[in-house]
C-alpha positions as CSV (number, residue, x, y, z in Angstrom):
1,M,-102.1,54.4,10.6
2,P,-99.8,52.0,8.6
3,V,-96.2,53.2,9.0
4,R,-93.5,52.7,6.3
5,I,-89.8,53.0,6.5
6,R,-88.6,54.7,3.3
7,M,-86.2,57.2,1.8
8,A,-86.9,60.9,1.6
9,M,-84.9,62.8,-1.0
10,H,-83.1,66.0,0.0
11,G,-80.3,68.2,-1.4
12,R,-80.1,69.5,-4.9
13,R,-79.7,68.1,-8.4
14,G,-76.4,66.3,-8.7
15,N,-75.9,66.2,-4.9
16,R,-78.7,64.2,-3.4
17,I,-78.9,63.1,0.2
18,F,-81.5,60.6,1.4
19,H,-83.1,60.5,4.8
20,L,-84.3,57.1,6.1
21,V,-87.6,58.0,7.8
22,A,-90.6,56.4,9.5
23,I,-93.7,58.0,8.0
24,D,-97.4,57.3,7.5
25,Q,-97.7,55.5,4.1
26,K,-100.2,57.9,2.8
27,K,-98.0,61.0,3.2
28,A,-95.9,62.4,0.3
29,R,-92.3,61.5,-0.1
30,N,-90.8,64.6,1.5
31,A,-93.6,65.2,4.1
32,K,-92.8,65.6,7.7
33,P,-91.9,62.1,9.1
34,L,-92.8,60.6,12.4
35,E,-89.1,60.0,13.0
36,L,-85.8,60.5,11.2
37,L,-83.9,57.1,11.4
38,G,-80.8,57.9,9.4
39,I,-79.0,59.6,6.6
40,Y,-77.5,58.1,3.4
41,D,-75.2,60.1,1.2
42,P,-74.5,58.1,-2.0
43,A,-71.8,60.4,-3.3
44,P,-68.3,60.1,-1.7
45,K,-66.9,63.3,-0.4
46,P,-63.7,64.7,-2.2
47,G,-60.7,62.7,-1.0
48,E,-62.8,59.8,0.3
49,S,-63.6,56.5,-1.4
50,H,-66.8,55.5,0.5
51,K,-70.4,56.5,0.8
52,T,-71.7,57.9,4.1
53,V,-74.4,56.1,6.1
54,K,-75.5,57.2,9.6
55,W,-78.5,55.6,11.3
56,S,-80.0,54.6,14.6
57,V,-80.1,50.8,14.5
58,E,-82.1,50.5,17.7
59,R,-84.8,52.8,16.4
60,I,-84.9,51.0,13.0
61,K,-85.3,47.7,14.8
62,Y,-88.0,49.3,17.0
63,W,-90.1,50.4,14.0
64,L,-89.7,47.0,12.3
65,G,-90.7,45.4,15.6
66,V,-94.0,47.3,15.8
67,G,-94.9,46.4,12.2
68,A,-93.5,49.2,10.0
69,M,-93.0,47.9,6.4
70,P,-89.8,49.1,4.7
71,S,-89.8,50.1,1.0
72,K,-87.8,48.1,-1.5
73,S,-85.0,50.7,-1.5
74,A,-84.9,50.8,2.3
75,V,-84.7,47.0,2.5
76,R,-81.7,47.0,0.1
77,L,-80.0,49.7,2.1
78,L,-80.7,47.9,5.4
79,E,-79.5,44.6,4.0
80,W,-76.4,46.2,2.6
81,G,-75.7,47.8,6.1
82,G,-76.3,44.5,7.9
83,V,-79.3,45.8,9.9
84,V,-81.6,43.2,8.6
85,P,-80.5,39.8,7.2
86,P,-80.8,39.2,3.4
87,D,-84.0,37.4,2.4
88,S,-85.7,38.6,5.6
89,K,-89.4,38.7,6.3
90,H,-89.2,42.5,5.8
91,A,-88.7,42.2,2.1
92,L,-91.6,44.0,0.4
93,G,-93.8,42.0,-1.8
94,Q,-93.2,38.6,-0.3
95,R,-96.3,36.7,0.7
96,T,-96.8,33.9,3.1
97,T,-98.6,30.7,2.0
98,S,-101.7,31.6,3.9
99,E,-102.1,34.9,1.9
100,H,-102.2,32.9,-1.4
101,S,-105.4,31.1,-0.5
């Protein structure tokens, strides 16, 4: 069962909230996840000038450690938050030299 770390969309039109989840890669976007890892609210609340990000860094690192592959949008969010370094091995679509042969 390959596990992916990806974003699940919730909320309503014009007021989206994204959950960062660990989920089987064959499941639908909003299917029940294995674990909820965090919440990302891209719209600042009235009176605030920043976006809201709440996540469990230790659980994200656990899932990355056991081989879960993050989606491109999850990688961008994790790099932006400093959870994974930029240009890390977790970037989706990067191949090693042994895979090219």
